[in-house]
C-alpha positions in Angstrom: 118.8 -108.3 -157.2 115.4 -108.0 -155.9 113.5 -109.2 -159.0 114.4 -111.0 -162.1 112.8 -110.6 -165.5 113.1 -113.2 -168.3 113.2 -111.2 -171.5 112.3 -114.2 -173.6 109.0 -114.9 -171.7 108.0 -111.6 -170.2 107.5 -108.0 -171.5 110.6 -106.3 -169.9 109.1 -102.8 -169.9 105.7 -103.9 -168.7 107.3 -105.9 -165.9 109.6 -103.1 -164.8 106.8 -100.6 -164.7 104.7 -103.1 -162.7 107.5 -103.7 -160.2 108.2 -99.9 -159.8 104.7 -98.6 -159.7 105.3 -96.9 -163.1 108.4 -95.0 -161.8 110.9 -97.0 -163.9 114.4 -98.0 -162.7 117.3 -95.8 -161.8 119.9 -97.7 -163.8 120.0 -100.3 -166.6 123.1 -102.3 -167.5 122.5 -103.3 -171.1 124.8 -106.0 -172.6 122.8 -107.3 -175.5 121.8 -104.5 -177.9 119.3 -105.0 -180.6 115.7 -104.6 -179.5 116.7 -104.9 -175.8 118.5 -101.5 -176.0 115.2 -99.7 -176.5 113.5 -101.8 -173.9 116.3 -100.8 -171.5 115.7 -97.1 -172.3 112.0 -97.5 -171.9 112.5 -99.1 -168.5 114.3 -96.0 -167.1 112.7 -93.4 -164.9 113.2 -89.7 -165.4 116.8 -88.4 -165.2 118.1 -92.0 -165.0 120.9 -93.8 -166.8 121.6 -96.7 -169.2 125.1 -98.1 -169.3 125.7 -100.1 -172.5 128.5 -102.6 -172.5 127.9 -104.7 -175.6 125.9 -105.3 -178.7 125.7 -109.1 -179.1 122.2 -108.9 -180.7 122.9 -105.9 -182.9 125.4 -103.1 -182.8 123.1 -100.6 -184.7 120.0 -99.8 -182.8 117.2 -97.3 -183.6 115.7 -95.5 -180.7 113.0 -92.9 -180.3 114.9 -89.7 -179.3 111.9 -87.7 -178.2 111.2 -89.5 -174.8 114.9 -89.8 -174.4 115.5 -86.1 -174.1 112.2 -85.2 -172.6 112.9 -87.5 -169.7 116.5 -86.3 -169.5 118.0 -89.7 -169.7 121.6 -90.5 -170.1 123.4 -93.3 -172.1 126.9 -94.2 -170.9 129.1 -96.4 -173.0 131.6 -98.7 -171.2 134.0 -101.0 -173.1 136.3 -102.3 -170.5 137.1 -102.6 -166.8 139.9 -101.3 -164.6 142.6 -103.5 -163.1 141.3 -102.6 -159.7 137.8 -103.9 -160.6 139.2 -107.2 -161.9 141.3 -107.6 -158.7 138.2 -106.9 -156.6 136.2 -109.5 -158.5 138.9 -112.1 -158.2 139.2 -111.4 -154.5 135.5 -111.8 -154.0 135.6 -115.1 -155.9 138.6 -116.3 -153.8 136.6 -115.5 -150.6 133.6 -117.4 -152.0 131.4 -114.3 -152.0 130.6 -114.6 -155.7 130.5 -117.8 -157.7 130.9 -117.8 -161.5 128.1 -119.7 -163.2 129.8 -122.2 -165.5 127.5 -123.8 -168.1 130.1 -126.2 -169.5 133.8 -126.8 -169.7 135.2 -127.8 -173.1 138.7 -129.1 -173.8 140.6 -126.7 -175.9 140.5 -129.0 -178.9 136.7 -128.7 -178.8 136.8 -124.9 -179.2 134.7 -125.2 -182.4 131.9 -127.0 -180.4 132.1 -124.4 -177.6 131.7 -121.6 -180.1 128.8 -123.4 -181.8 127.1 -123.8 -178.4 127.5 -120.1 -177.7 126.2 -119.1 -181.2 123.1 -121.3 -180.7 122.5 -119.5 -177.3 121.8 -122.8 -175.7 123.8 -121.9 -172.6 123.3 -119.9 -169.4 126.5 -118.9 -167.7 130.0 -119.1 -168.9 131.6 -121.4 -171.4 135.1 -122.4 -170.4 137.9 -123.6 -172.6 140.4 -125.7 -170.7 143.9 -126.0 -172.2 145.4 -129.5 -171.9 142.2 -131.1 -170.7 142.8 -134.0 -173.1 146.5 -134.2 -172.7 
């Protein structure tokens, strides 16, 4: 990643266009849905793609179809990963080339608290449930 944009404190589209001299980006990986879906589309350049992998902020999203087809953009839906992709990620983690960001580890008997933490969106990174942590 060359640049990061905080969608809570910055205007995503404005910042993308500033960073790309109004060209837009080649690819958007959109995992949130809701209003960020349209912002992802609006951040694309001409003949570019958005890959959507989730709808955590809303599964039904309106979008303006006119600029979508005039700029010949594509939306690709992706639900899952391949076994090979998982094995590659695990191997990269084993080698220390990627490190998962863990916000907090909860014992399994505190799963309700872990879920509440996730629903409040007070975390950044993964929430881990550890079986037998209190055993």
